[in-house]
C-alpha positions in Angstrom: 92.0 125.4 90.5 93.5 123.5 88.0 92.5 120.1 86.3 91.7 116.9 88.1 94.0 114.2 86.8 91.6 110.9 86.0 93.4 108.7 84.3 96.9 107.5 84.2 97.8 106.6 80.4 99.9 103.9 78.7 103.6 103.9 79.6 103.1 107.0 81.7 106.0 105.6 84.4 108.1 103.5 81.8 111.2 102.2 83.4 110.9 104.6 86.4 113.5 103.1 88.6 113.3 106.0 91.1 109.8 105.1 91.7 109.2 103.3 95.0 105.6 103.9 96.0 102.4 105.2 94.4 99.3 106.4 96.1 96.4 107.1 93.7 93.5 109.7 95.0 89.9 109.6 94.4 89.9 111.2 91.1 92.0 108.5 89.6 89.4 106.1 87.6 91.7 104.5 84.9 95.3 103.0 85.0 96.2 102.3 81.2 98.0 99.6 80.0 101.7 99.3 80.9 101.3 102.2 82.7 104.1 101.2 85.2 105.8 98.7 83.1 109.7 97.9 84.3 109.0 100.1 87.5 111.7 97.5 89.1 111.9 99.6 92.4 108.3 100.1 92.9 107.0 98.0 96.1 103.8 99.7 97.3 100.8 100.7 95.3 97.1 101.9 97.1 94.4 102.5 94.7 91.4 104.3 95.7 87.9 102.9 95.1 87.3 105.2 92.2 89.3 103.2 90.1 87.4 101.1 87.3 90.1 99.6 85.0 93.3 98.1 85.5 94.7 97.9 82.2 96.9 95.1 80.4 100.1 94.3 81.9 99.7 97.7 84.1 102.5 96.4 86.6 104.5 94.3 84.3 107.8 93.4 85.5 107.6 95.4 88.8 109.6 92.8 90.5 109.7 94.2 93.8 105.9 94.8 94.1 105.0 93.2 97.3 101.9 95.5 98.4 99.0 96.1 96.6 95.9 97.8 98.1 92.4 98.5 97.0 90.6 100.8 99.1 86.9 99.8 98.3 85.8 97.3 95.6 88.7 95.7 93.4 88.9 97.3 89.7 87.9 95.9 86.4 91.3 94.0 86.1 92.7 93.4 82.5 94.8 90.5 81.3 98.0 89.9 83.0 98.6 93.0 85.1 101.3 91.7 86.8 103.3 89.8 83.8 106.9 89.3 84.7 106.5 89.7 88.5 108.7 86.9 90.2 107.3 85.5 93.2 
């Protein structure tokens, strides 16, 4: 069996306009700063209860983000995780 992904590092999905929905499995424990920056078509994100850290500006400028769901407790949230998100 392969290695499990435990972290989404900084800038992993930078400007990924084809990304519309993300569901994170139980092995993910960390989302790095600006991991999803400028994913302008991202609308829905589901995070497992195992995530303990949501990095600075993780979802910066994700203008279409309308649903964020935490399965379990919300993680430690760093500064401005949704910076630039228009309401």
